[in-house]
N, C-alpha and C positions, 0 to 999 in steps of 0.2 A: 738430654737423656732420653733414650727410646726404651719404652717398657711395654710389656704385655701383661695384662691382668689375667687371672684365672678365667674370668667371664669371657674375655675376648678370645682366649685360646679355646675354650669349650665350644664356641661357635665355629671356629675355623680349623681345629686340629684334632688329631687322634693321639692320645698319650700312649706311649709304648713302655711297658714296665721295664725296669732296669734290674741288674743283678744284685742291687742292694749294697754295693761297696761303699757308697756315700761319697761326699765331697769333703775335702779337708779345709779347715780354717786355721789361721795362725792365731797367736795370742791376742791380737787386736780384733779378731773376728773377720779378718779379710780372707778372701779365698786364696788358698795356697795352690801353686801350680804343680805340686808334687806330694808324694807320700814319704818324703825323706830324701836327703841329698839335694843337689842343686837342680833347680828347674830349668829346662830349656824352652818349654812351651807353656802357655796357659793350660789349665786343667781341661778346657773344652776346645776341641778343634772341629770346625765345620769345613769339610772338604769341598773342592770345586764341583760345580754341577756335573752330573754324569750324562752320558749320551742318551740314556733312557729316561732321564728326569730325576730330580731330587738331588740332595746333597747329604752325604754320609756324615753322621755326627758321632764323635767319640768323647768319652769322659775318662780321663786318666788312662788313655790308650785302649779302652774297651768300647766297642761299637754299641751304641744305645739306640740307633735307629736311622731311618732315612727321612729327611725333612723336605717338604715341597714348598715351604714358605716360613717366614719368621715365626708365625704362630705355632707351627709344628716344632721348631727349635725350642721355643719357650716351653711347650708341653713336655718335650723330652727332658729338659733341664729341671722342670718342676718335679717330674717323676723321679729324677736322680737326686733330689734334695737341694737344689740350688735356689729355691725360693722360700727362705725362712720367713716366719711372721704370718700374721693373719691375712694380709692382703695378697700374698703369693705372687709378688711382682718379680719378674726376671728382667734384669738390665742387659739387653742384648748388645749394647755398645760400651759396656764397662771394660776399661783397659785392664788387662791382666786376667780376665775371666775367659774370653773367647778369642781364638785365633781364626779369622775368616780367611781361608785359602781360596784363591781363584776368583775373588770378588768379595764385595762387602755384603751386608745383610739384605741388600736389595737386589742381589744378583742371583737369579734362579734358573737361567736357561740361556 
């Protein structure tokens, strides 16, 4: 499991506020990939690296920011409410949470 703690992220990333729509959880407390109906994708999508640098990050179809590393992805997800609990850990390799397009969590350029 690959995780980012709040302390690691604060050293390496800038948090970008999100519009407050929040993340959905099912009855078991697992992240849901949708807000109703059948899910086609996980709730978080990290797009391929752009020509100018960085990867666009969306949550439930809404752009939440541009990340230049895994720490910034974790910061964006933390700001969107994806890190419950006191330790504020975001599991970047958790199946069903993030769809990494155009490369994995170590692909940035």
